[in-house]
C-alpha positions in Angstrom: 110.7 149.7 74.4 111.8 146.4 75.7 113.9 147.1 78.8 115.6 143.7 78.9 115.8 142.9 75.2 118.3 140.2 74.4 119.3 139.5 78.0 119.2 136.1 79.5 117.6 135.7 82.9 117.5 132.6 85.1 114.8 132.3 87.8 114.6 129.6 90.5 111.2 128.7 91.9 109.6 129.9 88.7 106.8 127.4 88.4 104.3 129.5 90.3 103.9 132.6 92.5 106.5 135.4 92.4 108.9 133.4 90.2 106.2 132.8 87.6 105.1 136.4 87.6 108.7 137.7 87.2 109.4 135.3 84.4 106.4 136.6 82.5 107.4 140.2 83.1 111.0 139.5 82.0 109.7 137.9 78.8 107.4 140.9 78.1 110.5 143.1 78.4 112.3 141.0 75.7 114.5 138.8 77.9 115.2 135.1 77.2 114.2 133.2 80.3 115.5 130.1 81.9 113.0 128.5 84.3 113.8 126.0 87.0 111.8 124.5 89.9 111.0 121.0 91.1 107.7 120.4 89.2 108.0 120.0 85.4 104.2 120.4 84.7 104.2 123.8 86.4 107.3 124.9 84.5 105.8 123.9 81.2 102.6 125.8 82.0 104.7 128.9 82.5 106.6 128.3 79.3 103.3 128.0 77.4 102.1 131.3 78.8 105.3 133.0 77.8 105.1 131.6 74.3 101.5 132.9 74.0 102.7 136.4 74.7 104.1 136.4 71.2 107.4 138.1 72.1 109.4 135.4 70.4 111.9 135.2 73.3 113.6 131.9 74.1 112.3 129.9 77.0 114.2 127.0 78.5 112.9 124.7 81.2 114.9 122.4 83.6 113.7 120.8 86.8 116.0 121.1 89.8 115.9 121.1 93.6 117.9 124.1 94.9 118.9 122.1 97.9 120.7 119.6 95.7 123.8 121.3 94.2 124.3 118.8 91.5 120.8 119.3 90.1 121.0 123.1 90.0 124.6 122.9 88.6 123.3 120.6 85.8 120.4 122.9 85.0 122.5 126.0 84.8 125.1 124.3 82.6 122.4 123.3 80.2 121.0 126.9 80.2 124.5 128.2 79.5 125.2 125.8 76.7 122.0 126.8 74.9 121.8 130.6 75.6 125.3 131.7 76.7 126.2 133.8 79.6 123.6 135.0 82.2 122.8 138.7 82.6 120.8 138.0 85.7 119.9 135.3 88.1 117.0 135.5 90.6 117.3 133.2 93.6 113.6 133.0 94.3 112.8 129.5 95.5 111.6 129.5 99.1 109.6 127.6 101.7 107.9 128.3 105.0 105.8 126.6 107.7 104.1 128.0 110.8 104.7 126.0 114.0 105.1 126.5 117.8 108.8 126.8 118.1 109.1 124.4 121.1 107.3 121.8 119.0 108.8 122.6 115.6 109.5 119.5 113.7 113.3 119.3 113.6 113.5 118.0 110.0 111.1 120.7 108.8 113.2 123.4 110.5 116.3 122.1 108.7 114.4 121.9 105.4 113.3 125.5 105.5 116.8 126.7 106.3 118.2 124.4 103.6 115.9 125.8 100.9 115.9 129.4 101.9 119.7 129.8 102.7 121.6 126.9 101.2 119.4 127.1 98.1 120.5 130.7 97.6 124.2 129.8 98.1 123.9 126.9 95.7 122.2 129.1 93.1 125.0 131.6 93.3 127.7 128.9 93.2 126.2 127.2 90.2 125.7 130.4 88.3 129.0 132.1 89.0 131.0 130.7 86.1 128.2 131.6 83.7 127.5 135.2 84.8 128.4 137.9 82.3 131.1 139.7 84.2 133.1 141.4 81.4 131.5 144.9 81.5 131.5 147.2 84.5 128.8 149.3 82.8 126.5 146.3 82.4 127.2 144.2 85.5 125.7 140.8 86.0 122.8 140.9 88.5 122.2 138.4 91.3 118.8 139.1 93.0 117.5 137.4 96.1 113.9 137.2 97.1 114.0 138.1 100.8 111.2 139.0 103.2 110.1 141.8 105.5 110.5 139.1 108.2 114.0 140.5 108.2 113.6 143.4 110.8 110.1 142.2 111.5 110.3 138.8 113.2 107.1 136.8 113.3 106.0 134.4 116.1 105.6 130.7 115.0 107.8 131.4 112.0 111.1 130.8 113.7 112.8 128.9 110.8 111.5 131.2 108.1 112.5 134.3 110.0 115.9 133.0 110.8 116.5 132.1 107.1 115.5 135.6 106.0 118.0 137.1 108.4 120.6 134.7 107.2 120.3 135.6 103.5 120.9 139.3 104.3 124.2 138.3 105.9 125.0 136.1 102.9 124.3 138.9 100.5 126.5 141.3 102.5 129.3 138.9 102.4 129.0 138.1 98.7 128.8 141.8 97.8 132.1 142.5 99.6 133.9 139.4 98.3 133.0 139.9 94.7 133.1 143.7 94.6 135.6 143.7 91.7 133.9 140.9 89.7 131.2 143.1 88.0 128.3 141.5 89.8 125.6 143.4 91.6 123.9 141.7 94.6 120.5 143.0 95.7 117.4 141.8 97.6 113.7 142.4 97.4 111.9 142.1 100.7 108.1 141.9 100.3 105.5 141.5 103.0 102.7 139.0 102.5 102.1 138.0 98.9 99.3 135.9 97.4 101.3 132.8 96.8 101.0 129.1 97.8 103.6 129.7 100.5 101.4 132.4 102.1 97.9 131.2 101.4 98.2 127.5 100.4 95.9 126.4 97.7 93.7 129.5 98.2 96.4 131.6 96.4 95.0 133.3 93.4 91.4 132.7 94.3 90.5 136.4 94.1 89.7 136.5 97.8 93.1 137.6 99.3 93.0 140.0 102.3 93.6 143.7 101.4 97.1 143.6 103.1 98.3 140.8 100.8 100.0 141.8 97.6 99.5 140.2 94.2 102.7 138.7 92.8 102.5 141.0 89.8 102.9 144.1 92.0 106.5 143.0 92.6 107.5 142.8 89.0 108.5 146.4 88.7 111.2 146.0 91.4 112.8 143.0 89.8 112.7 144.6 86.3 114.4 147.7 87.8 117.2 145.6 89.3 117.8 143.8 86.0 117.7 147.0 83.9 120.4 149.4 82.8 119.1 151.9 85.3 120.4 149.8 88.2 123.9 149.1 87.1 125.3 151.0 90.1 122.8 149.6 92.6 124.6 147.1 94.8 124.0 145.4 98.1 120.6 147.1 98.4 117.7 145.9 100.5 114.5 147.0 98.8 111.7 146.9 101.4 108.5 146.9 99.3 106.4 148.5 102.0 108.5 151.7 101.8 108.2 151.9 98.0 104.5 151.2 98.1 104.2 154.2 100.4 106.3 156.2 98.0 103.8 155.4 95.2 101.0 156.8 97.4 102.9 160.0 97.9 103.6 160.2 94.2 99.9 159.9 93.4 99.1 162.6 95.9 101.9 165.1 95.0 101.0 168.5 93.6 101.6 169.1 89.9 105.3 169.5 89.1 106.4 167.6 92.2 106.4 164.1 90.9 108.2 164.4 87.6 111.5 162.9 88.8 113.3 161.9 92.0 115.2 165.2 92.0 112.0 167.3 92.2 110.0 164.8 94.3 112.5 164.1 97.1 112.0 167.4 98.9 108.3 166.9 98.9 108.7 163.4 100.2 111.2 164.5 102.9 108.8 167.2 104.1 105.7 165.0 104.2 107.1 161.6 105.1 110.6 162.1 106.6 110.9 158.4 107.8 110.0 157.0 104.3 112.4 159.5 102.7 115.2 158.4 105.0 114.5 154.7 104.1 114.5 155.3 100.3 116.9 158.2 99.7 119.7 156.0 98.6 117.5 154.4 96.0 116.4 157.5 94.0 117.1 155.6 90.8 114.4 153.2 91.7 111.9 156.0 92.4 112.8 157.5 89.0 112.2 154.1 87.4 108.8 153.8 89.2 107.9 157.3 87.9 108.8 156.6 84.3 107.3 153.1 84.1 104.0 153.5 86.1 
């Protein structure tokens, strides 16, 4: 069964890393995908990989810099004119640099804030008119790629950490403002992922440290938020570390204790009360993990 069959999903920063991985996952689930990033060659490579899947979904490519509103607006307008309303938009483009804060290049600091915060706002603003908002049982989805740097600040990453705190506030504000607009706003907050942003040109070399995730390990969370199962999930912060721990407990649970969230939650609360407290409002996601793993 194709979970996203016939839906149209737009993904920024989809030329590589997490965005590329999610684009491929969406296409495998039957979604038409609209890819945008700054580098055309990378986008076309992703498009070719999707076509080779043989799913016969539509794939559109437009270059755009998320810090330049006119560019992202133009790309989204072209996507809409070709494929119609968007079922989901993933604001995934991001940037980071490590630097001693007292010596942080001022222009680089501003650039990081601009990409990671203004870029999310511009993505929403450009997408708003094209989001499919006519069905409260099938709400449009706006998903932000956040970071576990929110709640876990990192030294020498002042700009990146500040930006990831800021987008949580942005999501909170948008979720309140558009509560009656049939749009769900949610965020995925991973730790270190094997991408160019984290490991430079070593990303994907097969030698990542054990604590660094592969981008593909995040696909399940994005697909859930885009799926029918998540139509009531709104303004959630999905901390990936918590759910990776949930997966470990699911694998270790006695027979009959991991068939659904309803039967698993008591076992989890007894054995990992802190994890249970962190995930208890997202039982639908745990159910999704159980049925799709």
